[in-house]
C-alpha positions in Angstrom: 70.8 -43.9 98.5 70.7 -45.3 95.0 70.7 -48.9 96.3 67.9 -48.1 98.8 65.8 -46.5 96.1 66.1 -49.6 93.9 65.3 -51.9 96.8 62.1 -50.0 97.4 61.0 -50.6 93.8 62.1 -54.2 93.9 60.1 -54.9 97.1 56.9 -53.7 95.3 57.7 -55.5 92.1 58.6 -59.1 92.9 62.3 -58.3 93.1 62.4 -56.3 89.8 63.0 -52.8 88.7 63.1 -51.0 85.4 66.0 -49.4 83.6 64.1 -46.1 83.9 63.7 -46.5 87.6 67.4 -47.2 88.0 68.3 -44.1 86.2 65.7 -42.0 88.1 67.3 -43.4 91.3 70.6 -41.9 90.4 72.4 -44.7 88.4 74.1 -43.3 85.3 72.8 -45.0 82.1 76.3 -46.1 81.2 76.6 -47.8 84.6 73.3 -49.6 84.2 74.5 -50.9 80.8 77.8 -52.0 82.2 76.1 -53.9 85.1 73.8 -55.7 82.6 76.7 -56.5 80.3 78.8 -58.0 83.1 75.7 -59.9 84.3 75.7 -58.3 87.7 72.1 -57.3 86.7 69.9 -59.5 84.5 67.5 -58.1 82.0 64.4 -60.4 82.1 62.3 -58.5 79.7 63.2 -55.4 77.6 63.9 -52.7 80.1 63.2 -54.8 83.2 66.1 -55.9 85.5 66.9 -57.8 88.6 70.1 -57.6 90.7 72.2 -60.6 91.8 70.2 -63.1 89.8 70.2 -66.6 91.3 68.5 -69.2 89.0 65.7 -68.8 86.6 63.0 -66.2 87.4 59.8 -67.7 88.9 56.4 -67.5 87.4 55.4 -64.3 89.3 58.6 -62.6 88.4 58.1 -63.4 84.7 54.6 -62.1 84.8 55.6 -58.9 86.6 58.5 -58.4 84.2 56.1 -58.7 81.2 53.7 -56.2 82.7 56.4 -53.7 83.6 58.0 -54.0 80.2 54.9 -53.5 78.2 53.0 -51.1 80.5 50.1 -53.6 80.3 48.2 -55.8 82.8 48.0 -59.5 83.5 45.6 -61.2 81.1 43.6 -64.4 80.8 45.1 -67.3 82.6 47.8 -65.1 84.2 45.1 -62.9 85.7 43.1 -65.8 86.9 46.2 -67.2 88.6 46.5 -63.9 90.5 42.9 -64.4 91.7 43.7 -68.0 92.8 41.5 -69.7 90.3 44.1 -71.5 88.2 47.8 -72.5 88.5 50.4 -70.2 87.0 50.5 -70.8 83.2 53.8 -71.9 81.6 54.2 -68.6 79.9 52.8 -65.3 81.3 50.3 -63.3 79.3 49.6 -59.6 79.3 47.2 -57.2 77.7 48.1 -53.8 76.3 46.2 -51.0 74.6 46.9 -51.6 70.9 50.4 -50.4 69.9 52.6 -51.4 67.1 55.7 -52.0 69.3 53.8 -54.7 71.4 52.0 -56.6 68.7 54.6 -59.2 68.0 55.8 -60.0 71.5 55.1 -63.5 72.8 52.3 -63.5 75.4 51.2 -60.0 74.6 47.6 -59.4 73.5 46.1 -56.1 72.4 42.8 -54.3 72.8 41.5 -51.1 71.4 40.8 -49.7 74.8 41.2 -50.7 78.5 39.3 -48.4 80.8 40.3 -48.1 84.4 37.1 -49.9 85.5 38.5 -53.1 83.8 41.7 -53.0 85.8 42.4 -54.2 89.3 45.5 -54.4 91.4 46.0 -57.9 92.7 48.9 -58.5 95.0 50.6 -55.4 93.6 50.2 -56.5 90.0 47.8 -54.8 87.6 45.4 -57.2 86.0 42.0 -57.3 84.2 39.0 -57.6 86.6 37.7 -61.1 87.4 34.7 -60.8 85.0 36.9 -59.7 82.2 39.6 -62.3 83.0 37.0 -65.1 82.9 35.6 -64.0 79.5 39.1 -63.6 78.1 40.3 -67.0 79.2 37.2 -69.0 78.6 37.5 -69.0 74.8 40.5 -71.3 75.0 39.2 -73.6 77.7 36.9 -76.7 77.6 33.3 -75.9 78.6 33.5 -78.0 81.7 36.5 -76.1 82.9 34.7 -72.8 82.2 31.8 -74.0 84.4 34.2 -74.8 87.2 35.9 -71.5 87.0 32.6 -69.5 87.0 31.3 -71.4 90.0 34.6 -70.9 91.9 34.6 -67.2 91.1 31.0 -66.8 92.3 31.5 -68.9 95.4 34.6 -66.9 96.4 32.8 -63.6 95.9 35.1 -62.5 93.1 32.1 -61.9 90.8 28.3 -61.6 91.1 26.5 -63.8 88.5 24.4 -60.9 87.3 27.4 -58.6 86.8 29.4 -61.4 85.1 26.4 -62.1 82.8 26.2 -58.4 81.7 30.0 -58.2 81.0 29.9 -61.5 79.1 27.0 -60.2 77.0 28.9 -56.9 76.3 32.1 -58.8 75.3 30.5 -61.5 73.2 31.2 -61.5 69.5 32.3 -64.1 66.9 36.0 -63.4 67.5 35.6 -63.7 71.3 34.0 -67.1 72.1 34.8 -66.7 75.8 31.8 -64.4 76.4 29.4 -67.0 74.9 30.9 -69.8 77.0 30.6 -67.8 80.2 27.0 -67.1 79.4 26.3 -70.8 78.7 27.9 -71.7 82.0 25.8 -69.2 83.9 22.6 -70.3 82.1 23.3 -73.9 83.0 24.5 -73.4 86.6 22.6 -70.3 87.6 19.2 -70.6 85.7 17.6 -67.9 87.9 19.5 -65.4 85.8 18.0 -66.6 82.6 14.6 -66.7 84.1 15.0 -63.1 85.5 16.1 -61.8 82.1 13.3 -63.6 80.2 10.6 -62.4 82.6 11.9 -58.8 82.5 12.0 -58.7 78.7 8.4 -60.1 78.5 7.1 -57.6 81.0 8.7 -54.6 79.2 7.5 -55.8 75.8 3.9 -56.2 77.1 3.9 -52.8 78.9 5.4 -51.0 75.9 2.7 -52.3 73.6 0.0 -51.6 76.2 1.2 -47.9 76.2 1.3 -47.7 72.4 5.1 -47.7 72.2 7.1 -49.3 69.5 8.8 -52.6 70.6 12.1 -52.0 72.3 15.3 -53.8 71.3 16.5 -56.0 74.2 20.2 -56.3 74.8 21.0 -53.5 72.4 24.8 -53.2 71.8 26.3 -49.7 71.7 29.8 -48.4 71.9 30.3 -45.4 74.3 33.5 -44.1 75.8 35.5 -46.8 74.0 33.5 -49.7 75.5 30.8 -51.9 74.2 27.7 -51.6 76.4 24.6 -53.7 76.4 21.4 -51.8 77.1 18.6 -53.7 78.8 15.8 -52.4 76.5 16.4 -49.6 74.0 14.7 -47.5 71.4 17.9 -46.9 69.4 16.5 -44.3 66.9 15.5 -42.0 69.7 18.5 -42.9 71.9 16.3 -44.0 74.8 17.3 -46.8 77.2 15.3 -48.5 80.0 17.5 -50.2 82.6 16.1 -52.8 85.1 17.8 -52.3 88.5 16.6 -55.7 89.7 18.8 -57.6 87.1 22.1 -56.4 88.5 23.3 -56.5 92.1 23.8 -53.0 93.3 24.8 -53.8 96.9 28.4 -54.4 95.9 30.4 -51.2 95.8 32.3 -52.0 92.7 29.1 -52.8 90.8 27.4 -49.7 92.1 30.3 -47.5 90.9 30.5 -49.2 87.6 26.7 -48.8 87.0 27.0 -45.0 87.6 30.0 -44.8 85.3 28.1 -46.6 82.7 25.1 -44.3 82.9 27.3 -41.2 82.8 28.9 -42.5 79.6 25.6 -43.1 78.0 24.2 -39.7 78.9 27.4 -38.0 77.6 26.8 -39.9 74.3 23.3 -38.4 74.0 21.2 -41.3 75.5 18.3 -40.7 77.8 18.3 -43.4 80.5 15.2 -44.4 82.4 15.4 -46.9 85.3 12.8 -49.3 86.6 12.4 -51.9 89.3 10.1 -54.9 89.5 7.9 -53.0 92.1 7.8 -49.9 89.9 6.7 -51.8 86.8 4.1 -53.6 88.8 2.6 -50.7 90.8 3.2 -47.7 88.6 4.0 -48.6 84.9 2.2 -45.6 83.6 4.8 -43.3 85.2 7.7 -45.2 83.5 6.2 -45.7 80.1 4.5 -42.4 80.0 7.8 -40.7 80.4 9.3 -42.8 77.7 6.4 -42.0 75.4 6.7 -38.3 75.9 10.4 -38.5 75.2 9.8 -40.5 72.0 7.3 -37.9 70.9 9.7 -35.0 71.6 12.2 -36.7 69.3 9.7 -37.1 66.5 8.7 -40.7 66.7 5.3 -41.1 65.1 4.2 -44.1 67.1 4.6 -43.2 70.7 1.9 -43.0 73.3 -1.4 -44.2 71.8 -2.7 -47.0 74.1 -3.5 -50.2 72.3 -6.4 -52.4 72.9 -5.7 -55.7 74.7 
């Protein structure tokens, strides 16, 4: 029974199992240590073993061993390899939620938070989602290679350009050049995104002024539920956000679910979220901006709702 239990783990984990799994399967800790000491079992990463080792572990085994050992997920090039976008890197890379014990391990990167929406299971291996993986890996790659990867990911249906653009905007900061590179690749190869964004911002600004509202802040960055979020158009002092449903693709189930999760996080953090489509802005802007004006007034904003002359 002990052997069968370990075989079940190994089948799911590229031929590997953890020391904890062996003990939970009925192997005494002393026996596990003896098997490792006599090289009947090999410890590839701390706490991660394989039985009857034959030759060096392959790239997939080394990646799975790192993920199992750290409790993290495949990261950057290692994640992109799982999605079939790049060859396996020479050394596996993983991502963990920041913890002292993992900081100095080769190939292990840390982050302040890793919400479930940023993790996918690819071939049985936990990894960052395609959009996050592209942004993480792009910072170390030549721009032409980033363009090729973005196109390949879009063509294969791994990402939608609009959703990738939003995530790259949210992740962009001076210490993460990958987000800016992904945005540049999208602007160069998918210019309709840039046009859609520019047109949307111009329409919102014009209608806000027409309805006597203060100018909104486009692409306003906030941190809610441990994640940086980028709001389409915000009045930050009043915690009001206007989201444009035409900019993101909502027909994809993952995007649809993530959008609802995002809105719930904002509401829980005290934001009021309004939504608009291009048809609604064209046919009934008074309904959208009238509601925003009333909410601004209720929150004590002195300049909210007096129509301005053209």
